[in-house]
C-alpha positions as CSV (number, residue, x, y, z in Angstrom):
1,M,0.2,0.1,0.2
2,A,2.9,2.5,0.9
3,E,4.1,1.8,-2.6
4,E,1.2,2.5,-4.0
5,N,0.7,5.7,-2.5
6,K,4.7,6.8,-3.6
7,L,3.6,5.8,-7.0
8,K,0.1,7.8,-6.9
9,K,2.2,10.9,-5.4
10,L,4.6,10.7,-8.1
11,R,2.1,10.6,-10.9
12,N,0.6,13.4,-9.3
13,R,3.8,15.7,-9.0
14,L,4.3,14.2,-12.8
15,I,1.1,15.6,-13.9
16,A,1.8,18.9,-11.6
17,V,5.1,19.1,-13.3
18,Y,3.8,18.8,-16.8
19,T,0.6,20.7,-16.3
20,I,2.8,23.6,-15.3
21,L,5.2,23.7,-18.2
22,G,2.0,23.4,-20.2
23,I,0.8,26.6,-18.8
24,I,4.4,27.9,-19.2
25,L,5.0,26.9,-22.4
26,S,1.3,28.2,-23.7
27,A,2.0,31.6,-22.5
28,A,5.6,32.0,-23.6
29,A,4.1,31.0,-27.1
30,G,1.1,33.3,-26.5
31,S,3.3,36.0,-25.8
32,L,5.7,35.4,-28.5
33,I,2.4,35.2,-31.2
34,I,1.2,39.0,-29.3
35,C,4.3,40.2,-29.7
36,N,5.1,39.3,-33.4
37,S,1.8,40.0,-34.5
38,N,2.0,43.7,-32.8
39,Q,5.5,44.1,-34.8
40,S,3.7,42.9,-38.1
41,L,0.8,45.1,-37.9
42,E,3.3,48.1,-37.3
43,A,5.2,47.3,-40.1
44,Q,2.2,46.8,-42.2
45,L,0.7,50.5,-40.9
46,E,3.7,51.9,-41.5
47,N,4.0,50.5,-45.2
48,H,0.5,51.7,-45.6
49,T,1.0,54.9,-44.3
50,L,4.4,55.4,-46.7
51,S,2.3,54.1,-50.1
52,L,-0.8,56.5,-49.7
53,A,1.4,59.3,-48.8
54,S,3.8,59.0,-52.2
55,Q,0.5,58.0,-54.2
56,Y,-0.8,61.9,-52.7
57,R,2.2,63.2,-53.2
58,K,2.5,62.3,-56.5
59,S,-1.6,63.0,-57.2
60,M,-0.3,66.5,-55.8
61,N,2.5,67.6,-58.0
62,S,0.2,66.3,-61.2
63,F,-2.4,68.8,-59.7
64,L,-0.2,71.7,-59.0
65,L,1.8,70.8,-62.4
66,R,-1.8,71.2,-65.0
67,I,-2.4,74.9,-63.0
68,E,1.5,75.8,-63.7
69,K,0.9,74.5,-67.4
70,A,-2.4,76.5,-67.6
71,G,-0.6,80.1,-68.2
72,T,1.9,79.0,-70.2
73,S,1.3,80.4,-73.4
74,I,1.6,83.6,-71.9
75,F,5.1,83.4,-71.8
76,E,5.4,82.8,-75.5
77,D,4.0,86.5,-76.5
78,D,6.3,89.0,-76.6
79,E,3.5,91.7,-76.6
80,T,1.9,90.3,-73.5
81,I,4.9,90.5,-71.1
82,A,5.5,93.9,-72.5
83,Y,2.1,95.6,-72.2
84,Y,1.9,97.8,-69.0
85,P,-1.4,100.0,-68.4
86,P,-0.7,103.8,-68.4
87,E,0.2,105.0,-65.1
88,N,-2.3,108.2,-65.2
89,G,-5.3,105.3,-65.8
90,V,-6.0,106.7,-69.5
91,K,-5.6,104.5,-72.1
92,T,-5.6,105.1,-76.3
93,F,-8.3,103.0,-78.0
94,E,-5.2,101.0,-79.0
95,E,-4.4,100.0,-75.0
96,L,-8.0,99.7,-74.7
97,Q,-8.2,97.0,-77.8
98,Q,-4.9,95.2,-76.3
99,E,-6.3,94.7,-73.1
100,Q,-9.5,93.6,-74.1
101,Q,-7.8,90.7,-76.0
102,L,-5.7,90.4,-73.3
103,T,-8.5,89.9,-70.7
104,D,-10.7,87.4,-73.6
105,K,-7.6,85.1,-73.9
106,M,-7.1,84.9,-70.1
107,I,-10.4,84.0,-69.8
108,S,-10.7,81.4,-72.4
109,L,-7.4,79.8,-70.6
110,S,-9.3,79.3,-67.5
111,L,-12.0,77.3,-68.8
112,M,-9.6,74.5,-68.0
113,E,-10.7,74.6,-64.4
114,N,-12.6,76.5,-62.1
115,Y,-10.4,79.2,-61.6
116,C,-11.0,81.6,-58.9
117,D,-8.2,84.2,-60.0
118,F,-6.8,84.0,-63.7
119,G,-5.4,87.1,-64.8
120,I,-2.7,89.7,-64.3
121,I,-2.3,92.0,-62.0
122,Y,0.1,95.3,-62.3
123,R,2.2,97.2,-59.9
124,N,-0.3,100.2,-60.6
125,G,-3.1,98.5,-59.3
126,E,-4.5,97.3,-63.4
127,S,-5.2,94.1,-63.9
128,A,-6.5,91.9,-66.7
129,G,-8.6,89.2,-66.6
130,K,-10.1,87.2,-64.1
131,I,-9.3,88.6,-60.7
132,S,-12.1,88.3,-58.5
133,D,-14.1,90.2,-55.7
134,G,-12.6,88.4,-52.7
135,T,-8.7,88.7,-53.9
136,S,-9.6,92.5,-54.6
137,D,-11.1,92.7,-50.7
138,I,-8.6,90.5,-48.7
139,F,-5.6,92.4,-50.2
140,G,-7.3,95.8,-51.2
141,P,-5.1,98.2,-53.3
142,S,-1.7,96.7,-52.0
143,M,-2.1,93.5,-54.2
144,F,0.2,93.2,-56.3
145,E,2.9,94.1,-53.5
146,A,1.3,91.7,-51.0
147,F,1.6,88.9,-53.5
148,Y,5.1,90.3,-54.7
149,G,6.6,89.8,-51.7
150,H,6.4,86.3,-51.4
151,I,8.4,85.2,-54.4
152,E,12.0,84.8,-53.3
153,K,15.1,86.2,-54.6
154,N,16.3,83.6,-56.8
155,S,13.0,82.5,-57.9
156,D,10.4,83.3,-60.3
157,S,7.3,81.8,-58.9
158,V,5.7,80.4,-55.3
159,W,2.7,78.8,-53.9
160,I,0.5,80.1,-50.9
161,S,-2.6,79.3,-49.2
162,E,-4.8,82.0,-48.1
163,H,-7.4,80.9,-45.0
164,N,-9.7,83.5,-43.8
165,S,-13.7,83.9,-42.7
166,R,-15.1,84.2,-46.5
167,F,-12.7,81.6,-48.4
168,S,-9.7,79.2,-48.3
169,R,-7.9,79.1,-51.5
170,L,-4.9,78.1,-53.2
171,Y,-3.1,81.0,-55.1
172,Y,0.1,80.3,-57.9
173,I,2.3,83.7,-58.6
174,K,4.1,83.8,-61.2
175,K,6.4,86.8,-62.6
176,I,6.0,88.1,-65.8
177,N,7.9,91.3,-65.4
178,E,9.0,93.5,-62.2
179,N,6.0,95.7,-62.8
180,A,3.6,92.3,-63.5
181,L,2.7,89.2,-61.8
182,L,0.1,86.1,-63.3
183,L,-1.9,85.0,-60.1
184,T,-4.0,82.1,-60.3
185,S,-6.0,80.6,-57.6
186,V,-8.8,77.8,-56.8
187,Y,-10.8,77.0,-54.1
188,T,-9.2,74.4,-51.8
189,T,-12.0,71.7,-52.2
190,E,-10.5,71.4,-55.6
191,L,-8.2,69.4,-53.7
192,D,-10.9,66.8,-52.8
193,T,-10.0,65.1,-56.2
194,V,-6.8,64.7,-54.8
195,F,-7.0,63.1,-51.6
196,Q,-10.5,61.6,-52.6
197,S,-9.9,58.2,-51.0
198,A,-9.6,59.9,-47.9
199,D,-13.1,59.4,-46.8
200,S,-14.6,59.9,-42.9
201,E,-15.2,55.9,-42.8
202,S,-11.5,55.5,-43.2
203,R,-9.3,55.5,-40.4
204,D,-6.4,57.3,-42.2
205,M,-5.9,60.7,-41.7
206,I,-4.2,62.9,-44.3
207,Y,-2.8,66.4,-44.0
208,L,-1.5,69.0,-46.6
209,I,0.9,71.3,-44.5
210,D,2.4,74.1,-45.8
211,S,6.3,75.0,-44.2
212,S,4.6,76.3,-40.9
213,G,3.0,73.9,-40.4
214,N,-0.4,75.1,-41.2
215,V,-3.0,73.0,-42.2
216,I,-3.9,73.4,-45.7
217,Y,-6.1,70.7,-46.1
218,S,-7.0,67.8,-43.9
219,S,-9.6,64.8,-44.3
220,E,-12.9,64.8,-42.2
221,N,-12.0,62.6,-39.5
222,A,-8.8,64.7,-38.7
223,S,-9.2,66.3,-35.8
224,E,-7.1,69.2,-37.2
225,Q,-9.0,71.2,-40.0
226,I,-7.9,73.8,-42.6
227,G,-6.5,76.8,-41.2
228,D,-5.4,75.0,-37.9
229,V,-1.7,74.1,-36.9
230,L,-0.3,71.1,-36.7
231,P,-0.5,69.5,-33.1
232,E,2.7,69.2,-30.9
233,N,3.1,65.8,-31.1
234,M,3.3,66.2,-34.8
235,S,4.8,69.4,-34.9
236,F,8.7,68.1,-35.2
237,L,7.2,67.1,-39.1
238,T,7.8,70.7,-40.3
239,E,11.7,70.2,-39.4
240,N,11.4,67.4,-42.4
241,S,12.1,67.9,-46.2
242,E,12.7,64.5,-47.0
243,S,10.3,61.4,-47.2
244,I,10.2,59.7,-43.6
245,I,8.1,57.4,-41.6
246,F,7.4,58.1,-38.0
247,S,5.9,56.6,-34.8
248,R,5.0,58.6,-31.8
249,D,2.5,58.7,-29.4
250,G,0.3,56.1,-30.8
251,L,0.6,57.5,-34.2
252,I,1.9,56.0,-36.8
253,G,2.2,57.4,-40.6
254,A,4.8,58.7,-43.3
255,L,5.4,62.5,-44.2
256,A,6.1,63.1,-48.2
257,E,6.8,66.9,-49.9
258,C,5.3,67.9,-52.7
259,S,6.9,70.3,-55.2
260,A,5.2,73.2,-54.0
261,G,7.3,72.9,-50.9
262,W,4.5,71.7,-49.1
263,K,4.2,68.0,-47.1
264,V,1.8,65.1,-47.6
265,I,0.9,63.1,-44.0
266,S,-0.6,59.9,-43.6
267,C,-1.1,58.6,-40.4
268,A,-3.7,57.0,-38.2
269,E,-4.1,56.2,-34.5
270,A,-2.1,52.5,-33.9
271,D,-3.0,52.0,-30.1
272,G,-6.8,51.2,-31.0
273,I,-5.6,48.2,-33.4
274,F,-3.1,47.1,-30.8
275,N,-5.1,46.8,-28.0
276,G,-7.7,44.7,-30.2
277,K,-4.9,42.3,-30.9
278,A,-3.6,41.9,-27.5
279,N,-7.2,40.9,-26.3
280,A,-8.0,38.7,-29.0
281,G,-4.5,36.9,-28.0
282,A,-5.6,36.8,-24.4
283,F,-8.7,35.2,-25.3
284,I,-6.6,32.6,-27.4
285,L,-4.2,32.1,-24.6
286,A,-7.3,30.9,-22.2
287,F,-9.4,28.9,-24.2
288,F,-6.9,27.0,-26.7
289,S,-3.8,24.4,-26.1
290,V,-0.5,24.1,-27.4
291,S,-1.6,21.7,-29.9
292,A,-4.5,24.5,-31.0
293,V,-1.3,26.7,-31.5
294,I,0.4,24.0,-33.4
295,L,-2.3,23.7,-35.9
296,I,-3.0,27.9,-36.3
297,F,1.4,27.7,-36.7
298,S,0.8,24.7,-39.9
299,G,-2.3,26.3,-41.8
300,Y,-0.4,30.0,-41.7
301,I,2.6,28.3,-43.0
302,A,0.2,26.6,-45.8
303,S,-1.6,29.8,-46.3
304,M,1.8,31.3,-46.9
305,K,3.1,29.3,-49.1
306,Y,-0.6,29.9,-51.3
307,T,-0.4,33.8,-50.7
308,S,3.4,33.8,-52.2
309,E,2.4,32.0,-55.4
310,A,-1.0,34.2,-55.6
311,D,1.6,37.1,-55.1
312,K,3.6,35.5,-57.9
313,N,1.0,35.3,-60.1
314,K,-0.5,38.7,-59.5
315,G,2.5,40.1,-60.3
316,L,3.5,38.3,-63.3
317,F,0.0,39.5,-64.5
318,D,0.2,43.0,-63.6
319,S,3.7,43.3,-65.5
320,E,2.4,42.3,-69.0
321,E,-0.3,45.1,-68.7
322,V,2.2,48.0,-67.9
323,D,4.8,49.0,-70.6
324,T,8.0,48.7,-69.0
325,V,9.6,51.8,-70.5
326,T,6.9,54.4,-69.6
327,G,5.0,52.6,-67.2
328,L,1.6,53.4,-68.7
329,L,-1.0,50.6,-69.7
330,N,0.0,49.0,-73.4
331,G,-1.7,46.8,-76.1
332,M,-4.7,44.5,-75.2
333,A,-4.6,46.1,-71.4
334,L,-5.3,50.1,-72.8
335,E,-7.9,48.8,-75.3
336,E,-10.1,46.9,-72.6
337,E,-9.7,49.6,-70.1
338,I,-11.1,52.3,-72.6
339,S,-13.4,49.9,-74.0
340,D,-15.1,49.3,-70.1
341,R,-15.1,53.5,-69.4
342,I,-17.2,53.4,-72.5
343,E,-19.7,50.8,-71.4
344,T,-20.1,52.2,-67.9
345,C,-20.6,55.7,-68.5
346,L,-23.6,58.2,-68.1
347,P,-25.6,58.9,-70.8
348,G,-24.5,62.1,-72.2
349,S,-20.7,62.1,-71.1
350,T,-18.2,63.5,-73.0
351,Y,-14.8,62.1,-73.7
352,A,-11.7,63.4,-75.6
353,F,-9.8,60.1,-77.7
354,I,-6.2,61.8,-78.3
355,L,-3.4,60.0,-80.0
356,I,0.1,61.5,-79.7
357,R,3.2,60.7,-81.8
358,I,6.6,62.0,-81.4
359,K,7.3,63.0,-85.0
360,D,9.9,61.1,-87.3
361,F,10.4,58.9,-84.2
362,D,11.4,56.0,-86.2
363,E,14.3,58.0,-87.8
364,I,15.3,59.3,-84.8
365,K,15.3,56.1,-82.8
366,M,18.0,54.6,-85.8
367,R,20.1,57.6,-85.7
368,L,20.2,58.6,-81.9
369,G,19.8,54.9,-80.7
370,C,17.5,53.1,-78.3
371,D,18.2,54.6,-75.0
372,Y,17.7,58.1,-76.3
373,A,14.5,57.0,-77.9
374,N,13.3,55.3,-74.5
375,E,14.2,58.9,-72.7
376,A,12.2,60.5,-74.8
377,L,9.3,58.4,-74.2
378,K,9.7,58.4,-70.7
379,K,9.8,61.9,-70.5
380,T,6.9,62.0,-72.7
381,G,4.6,59.9,-71.2
382,D,5.3,62.1,-67.7
383,L,4.1,65.1,-69.5
384,I,1.4,63.5,-70.9
385,S,0.2,62.1,-67.2
386,A,0.9,65.6,-65.5
387,S,-1.7,67.3,-68.4
388,F,-4.8,65.2,-67.5
389,G,-6.3,63.7,-63.8
390,S,-5.6,60.5,-62.2
391,D,-8.8,59.2,-63.6
392,D,-8.2,59.7,-66.7
393,I,-6.7,56.3,-68.9
394,I,-3.3,56.9,-70.2
395,G,-1.2,54.8,-72.8
396,I,1.0,53.6,-75.2
397,N,0.7,51.2,-78.0
398,E,2.7,48.8,-79.8
399,Q,3.2,51.6,-82.7
400,D,4.7,54.3,-79.9
401,E,1.7,55.9,-79.9
402,F,0.0,57.2,-76.8
403,T,-3.6,57.2,-76.1
404,V,-5.7,59.6,-73.8
405,F,-9.3,58.9,-73.1
406,A,-10.1,61.9,-71.0
407,D,-13.7,63.2,-69.4
408,F,-14.9,66.1,-70.1
409,S,-18.3,65.8,-69.3
410,D,-20.7,68.9,-68.5
411,F,-24.4,70.0,-68.2
412,D,-23.4,72.4,-70.8
413,L,-22.3,70.3,-73.9
414,F,-20.9,73.5,-75.1
415,K,-18.8,74.1,-72.1
416,A,-17.7,70.7,-72.4
417,H,-16.2,71.1,-76.1
418,S,-14.6,74.5,-75.1
419,T,-13.4,73.0,-72.2
420,L,-11.8,69.6,-74.2
421,K,-10.4,71.9,-76.9
422,A,-8.6,74.2,-74.8
423,R,-7.0,71.2,-72.8
424,C,-6.2,69.6,-76.0
425,D,-4.5,73.0,-77.5
426,S,-2.5,73.3,-74.0
427,L,-0.9,70.2,-74.5
428,C,-0.1,71.2,-77.7
429,T,1.6,74.2,-76.5
430,S,3.3,72.6,-73.6
431,F,5.3,70.2,-76.2
432,K,7.1,73.6,-78.0
433,G,9.0,73.2,-74.8
434,F,9.7,69.9,-74.8
435,F,13.7,68.7,-75.0
436,A,15.5,65.5,-74.7
437,G,18.3,64.0,-74.3
438,E,21.4,64.3,-71.7
439,N,21.8,68.0,-72.3
440,Q,18.5,69.0,-73.4
441,E,20.1,69.3,-77.0
442,H,17.1,67.9,-79.5
443,K,14.4,70.0,-79.8
444,L,11.5,66.9,-80.9
445,Y,8.1,68.1,-82.7
446,F,4.8,66.2,-81.9
447,A,1.7,65.4,-83.7
448,V,-1.6,65.5,-82.0
449,G,-5.3,63.6,-83.2
450,V,-8.3,64.4,-81.7
451,C,-11.4,62.9,-81.9
452,V,-14.6,63.2,-79.5
453,Y,-16.8,60.4,-78.2
454,P,-19.9,59.8,-78.7
455,D,-19.7,62.5,-81.5
456,S,-17.1,60.6,-83.7
457,G,-17.6,56.9,-82.4
458,K,-19.2,54.9,-79.8
459,T,-16.7,51.6,-79.7
460,F,-12.5,52.0,-79.3
461,D,-12.5,50.9,-83.0
462,E,-14.6,53.9,-84.0
463,L,-12.5,56.2,-82.5
464,Y,-9.2,55.1,-82.9
465,K,-10.0,54.9,-86.7
466,C,-11.1,58.7,-86.5
467,A,-8.6,59.9,-84.5
468,A,-5.6,58.0,-86.9
469,K,-6.9,60.0,-89.6
470,A,-6.7,63.4,-87.8
471,L,-2.7,62.3,-86.4
472,S,-2.1,61.4,-90.1
473,L,-2.8,64.5,-91.4
474,S,-1.1,66.1,-88.0
475,L,2.2,64.2,-89.0
476,K,2.5,65.9,-92.3
477,A,1.7,69.5,-90.7
478,E,4.9,71.4,-89.5
479,K,6.6,71.3,-86.1
480,D,4.2,70.6,-83.2
481,S,0.4,70.4,-84.3
482,C,-2.9,69.5,-83.3
483,V,-5.8,68.2,-85.3
484,Y,-9.5,67.9,-84.4
485,Y,-11.2,64.8,-86.6
486,E,-14.5,67.0,-86.3
487,S,-12.7,69.8,-87.8
488,I,-11.0,68.1,-91.0
489,N,-13.7,68.6,-94.0
490,K,-13.6,72.4,-92.6
491,H,-9.8,72.0,-93.4
492,T,-8.9,73.6,-89.9
493,D,-5.8,72.5,-88.6
494,R,-4.6,74.1,-85.1
495,K,-1.0,74.6,-84.3
């Protein structure tokens, strides 16, 4: 009996030891899982916010560049640059006529965007074009000096933001000469198209700030709104001029600087995510044994293998749709994307189908080599992408023709066509300053062919045929040229 009692005690001790060891191992395993999970979540959140910040920086740069290029044609006219209203306010008939022509030209260019201001202001208080009452009231008689003072010594242009009780706007100031400035402005609400995915249901908080940390734009779920200053726990971001990832006071995010010197910040609160994960880990630890952990781990290994294969196939699929030189859609992917857009667009929509080609490109490629040709294609693709919105479809086909399918829909059909034509003319004008080569020594010329959906066709093939006919005429013209299919019968060639 004594021997039997000893065996029972030994058995109970062994059971107790194994139970304690099991609890310790389970606790260690659970703690390790929770720790690794938190680290993984933090890394994922960092990558997510960095990706968002980079995406919005690119969209913001495209938005700013499109507005900057809108007034390019003004600086190509020597008479416009040299014109200065008389100091005494008494104008001759010729001066009144010249000022009216300049105003008409500015208003025509302003149709490309929802501008608040699009005009020229002069040192003597005169102006031409579209200068809003809001701008005149806020800055008063010293408007020229106020805007001129923002331009730094070694620069000829600057972006500023203005927020007051009446409105919030972005101003682009470009120096024409010492006595004249090109003044362009839009409401900050136009940035909704740039930061369109930053909605109130998202955990991501988006800010656009200036160099002093003042908020120019923020998403609906952000604690600071337009006109506020960044909170103290984020004030250190104003000291950084490069893209960074940060984690501080429960916030994880990323910063990226735009071309105007403004900064895009994407961040999210991490505490709620990590606390929820820790509670889930404790629940699993209380109800699952070590065997459950092993099963979960095995399933994780199997799912990782599947995910790896799926990601590999996805990467292969994506690479087949993108041109390796320009990074734009190519081949069948471009045609399918445009065809899908045609099928899903609303009745009454207006789209431009545009073909763009470098003149004598095959000869240039043979004479200067493939590296030069690829560099020219890449630079051309970047310029075209900056000229259109993020929702417009841009690609390149096997004939090295750039294709654009851009939305110009408007309830006013006349305005839609006017805006379409103004944008295409502006694109053609922007090519006048296009040079390529290591030292920018070669001037390239471009042919542009344009037709309108649904006026010229209702399928990809019909639109391509019409645009190609316009392009063939544009290729025969001298220098940079743009031909509209709808005007071929009238023998109109716009250059």
